N, CA, C and O of each residue as an XYZ file, in Angstrom:
292
protein
N      94.726    115.765     91.427
C      93.296    115.609     91.493
C      92.712    115.379     92.924
O      93.407    114.819     93.772
N      91.586    115.756     93.174
C      90.972    115.510     94.466
C      90.524    114.100     94.505
O      90.508    113.407     93.488
N      90.139    113.641     95.743
C      89.628    112.226     95.820
C      88.369    112.056     94.943
O      88.219    111.023     94.292
N      87.500    113.015     94.918
C      86.238    112.917     94.183
C      86.600    112.778     92.686
O      86.041    111.934     91.986
N      87.500    113.578     92.227
C      87.885    113.589     90.814
C      88.525    112.272     90.482
O      88.329    111.745     89.387
N      89.304    111.715     91.425
C      89.937    110.374     91.109
C      88.803    109.294     90.818
O      88.867    108.510     89.871
N      87.794    109.337     91.703
C      86.748    108.249     91.569
C      85.801    108.615     90.484
O      85.568    107.795     89.597
N      85.243    109.775     90.488
C      84.282    110.088     89.632
C      84.570    110.360     88.088
O      83.709    110.241     87.217
N      85.809    110.717     87.874
C      86.281    110.895     86.549
C      87.238    109.801     86.036
O      86.915    109.055     85.111
N      88.396    109.732     86.651
C      89.393    108.768     86.220
C      88.984    107.301     86.320
O      88.992    106.543     85.351
N      88.634    106.959     87.532
C      88.384    105.532     87.719
C      87.077    105.099     87.078
O      87.013    104.007     86.513
N      86.058    105.895     87.144
C      84.807    105.578     86.519
C      85.021    105.482     84.960
O      84.515    104.543     84.346
N      85.711    106.374     84.362
C      85.951    106.209     82.880
C      86.832    105.034     82.544
O      86.651    104.383     81.515
N      87.801    104.759     83.422
C      88.693    103.607     83.217
C      87.832    102.310     83.221
O      87.920    101.488     82.309
N      87.049    102.168     84.217
C      86.237    100.976     84.356
C      85.244    100.798     83.220
O      85.046     99.676     82.753
N      84.633    101.842     82.777
C      83.634    101.728     81.709
C      84.239    101.792     80.286
O      83.529    101.715     79.284
N      85.544    101.933     80.243
C      86.221    101.917     78.903
C      86.136    103.140     78.041
O      86.404    103.127     76.840
N      85.720    104.283     78.763
C      85.609    105.527     78.036
C      86.967    106.211     77.961
O      87.816    106.044     78.836
N      87.154    107.003     76.868
C      88.401    107.740     76.680
C      88.583    108.867     77.700
O      87.670    109.638     77.995
N      89.774    108.915     78.203
C      90.163    110.037     79.120
C      90.512    111.227     78.317
O      91.299    111.112     77.378
N      89.957    112.406     78.636
C      90.295    113.549     77.871
C      91.692    114.135     78.219
O      92.309    114.866     77.444
N      92.130    113.770     79.410
C      93.472    114.196     79.869
C      94.099    112.894     80.535
O      93.551    112.335     81.485
N      95.230    112.475     79.994
C      95.982    111.339     80.534
C      96.777    111.800     81.755
O      97.982    112.043     81.686
N      96.073    111.911     82.857
C      96.768    112.426     84.132
C      97.282    111.183     84.995
O      98.022    111.392     85.956
N      96.906    109.951     84.667
C      97.294    108.802     85.480
C      97.856    107.746     84.531
O      97.222    107.337     83.558
N      99.090    107.321     84.867
C      99.789    106.336     84.061
C      99.310    104.964     84.514
O      99.027    104.699     85.682
N      99.240    104.081     83.452
C      98.981    102.672     83.802
C     100.333    101.945     83.890
O     101.083    101.873     82.917
N     100.617    101.415     85.072
C     101.958    100.858     85.297
C     101.868     99.893     86.414
O     101.132    100.120     87.374
N     102.623     98.774     86.321
C     102.752     97.819     87.460
C     103.802     98.428     88.356
O     104.987     98.245     88.079
N     103.456     99.131     89.399
C     104.356     99.820     90.230
C     105.333     98.875     91.037
O     106.398     99.283     91.500
N     104.896     97.629     91.160
C     105.637     96.661     91.901
C     106.902     96.171     91.180
O     107.750     95.495     91.763
N     106.998     96.531     89.904
C     108.157     96.163     89.150
C     109.283     97.199     89.234
O     110.347     96.989     88.653
N     109.068     98.314     89.947
C     109.962     99.389     90.087
C     110.233     99.714     91.612
O     109.423     99.395     92.483
N     111.346    100.328     91.864
C     111.651    100.777     93.246
C     110.932    102.118     93.371
O     110.705    102.816     92.383
N     110.581    102.458     94.607
C     109.854    103.654     94.883
C     110.526    104.916     94.339
O     109.866    105.835     93.852
N     111.801    104.932     94.432
C     112.521    106.201     93.911
C     112.522    106.290     92.422
O     112.890    107.343     91.900
N     112.122    105.224     91.655
C     112.060    105.292     90.220
C     110.688    105.728     89.760
O     110.543    106.092     88.593
N     109.639    105.714     90.633
C     108.277    105.987     90.238
C     108.064    107.457     89.694
O     107.329    107.619     88.720
N     108.670    108.503     90.280
C     108.390    109.841     89.706
C     108.744    109.993     88.271
O     108.110    110.793     87.584
N     109.756    109.250     87.743
C     110.062    109.411     86.302
C     109.103    108.601     85.479
O     109.076    108.791     84.263
N     108.320    107.722     86.032
C     107.308    106.877     85.259
C     106.044    107.607     85.138
O     105.224    107.219     84.305
N     105.796    108.621     85.879
C     104.557    109.362     85.879
C     104.355    110.165     84.594
O     105.295    110.831     84.160
N     103.202    110.138     83.975
C     102.914    110.829     82.672
C     102.867    112.221     82.840
O     103.134    112.928     81.869
N     102.542    112.776     84.022
C     102.238    114.234     84.259
C     103.475    114.700     85.194
O     103.562    114.371     86.377
N     104.343    115.440     84.574
C     105.573    115.865     85.280
C     105.187    117.198     86.071
O     104.630    118.157     85.537
N     105.531    117.136     87.322
C     105.270    118.297     88.233
C     106.221    118.135     89.474
O     106.927    117.139     89.637
N     106.177    119.146     90.285
C     107.032    119.104     91.453
C     106.242    118.572     92.666
O     106.714    118.635     93.801
N     105.043    118.051     92.406
C     104.241    117.501     93.514
C     104.958    116.213     94.035
O     105.738    115.570     93.334
N     104.637    115.894     95.301
C     105.206    114.708     95.871
C     104.155    113.606     95.929
O     104.286    112.662     96.708
N     103.162    113.716     95.146
C     102.151    112.601     95.020
C     101.988    112.272     93.558
O     101.850    113.164     92.721
N     102.005    110.958     93.244
C     101.798    110.462     91.866
C     100.747    109.399     91.936
O     100.597    108.690     92.931
N      99.993    109.306     90.799
C      98.902    108.372     90.778
C      99.127    107.410     89.594
O      99.541    107.843     88.519
N      98.859    106.120     89.787
C      99.073    105.081     88.779
C      97.837    104.176     88.817
O      97.279    103.931     89.886
N      97.400    103.667     87.619
C      96.525    102.541     87.622
C      97.464    101.370     87.631
O      98.382    101.318     86.814
N      97.262    100.386     88.562
C      98.187     99.288     88.740
C      97.339     98.023     88.794
O      96.361     97.942     89.537
N      97.747     97.004     87.961
C      97.033     95.694     88.048
C      97.294     95.041     89.312
O      98.380     95.264     89.848
N      96.397     94.208     89.914
C      96.553     93.536     91.160
C      97.058     92.211     90.792
O      96.587     91.579     89.847
N      98.123     91.738     91.616
C      98.639     90.379     91.374
C      98.602     89.714     92.729
O      98.808     90.326     93.778
N      98.326     88.408     92.645
C      98.341     87.588     93.799
C      99.753     87.160     94.200
O     100.586     86.856     93.346
N     100.019     87.141     95.561
C     101.362     86.706     95.922
C     101.586     85.202     95.711
O     102.647     84.741     95.290
N     100.483     84.456     96.042
C     100.519     83.009     95.707
C      99.277     82.675     94.854
O      98.203     83.238     95.067
N      99.435     81.769     93.903
C      98.289     81.503     92.984
C      97.074     81.078     93.679
O      95.978     81.428     93.243
N      97.183     80.327     94.761
C      96.027     79.791     95.534
C      95.621     80.635     96.672
O      94.645     80.302     97.345
N      96.290     81.697     96.939
C      96.029     82.542     98.122
C      95.281     83.777     97.822
O      95.004     84.095     96.666
N      94.936     84.510     98.906
C      94.118     85.759     98.779
C      95.063     86.993     99.007
O      94.631     88.127     98.803
N      96.221     86.798     99.388
C      97.192     87.933     99.638
C      97.685     88.494     98.287
O      97.955     87.779     97.323
N      97.775     89.772     98.305
C      98.204     90.511     97.129
C      99.767     90.650     97.189
O     100.339     90.811     98.267
N     100.389     90.586     96.079
C     101.846     90.799     95.960
C     102.045     92.312     95.926
O     101.574     93.017     95.035
N     102.782     92.776     96.963
C     103.145     94.203     97.043
C     104.728     94.466     97.215
O     105.169     95.474     97.766
N     105.445     93.544     96.733
C     106.906     93.725     96.967
C     107.574     93.925     95.593
O     107.197     93.301     94.601
N     108.538     94.782     95.573
C     109.301     95.034     94.422
C     110.473     94.006     94.317
O     110.693     93.219     95.238
N     111.171     94.029     93.245
C     112.373     93.116     93.061
C     113.487     93.472     93.985
O     114.271     92.623     94.409
N     113.553     94.807     94.311
C     114.672     95.227     95.243
C     114.083     95.438     96.608
O     114.802     95.786     97.544
């Protein structure tokens, strides 16, 4: 999808709770997986080298503002 499609269709519908007509973006906490495992987690299989995921944001420290962006490995 283009940047406009990502915002105007997928993200807007996700935020407003509307049903997506095409599940092109997987909801997944990407930080629980190594980068090389992500292509298998994508719901839309293709030979593209870009994948899109809806990912919840987690704080690194409960009282801090920094986001946790590290995988277990």
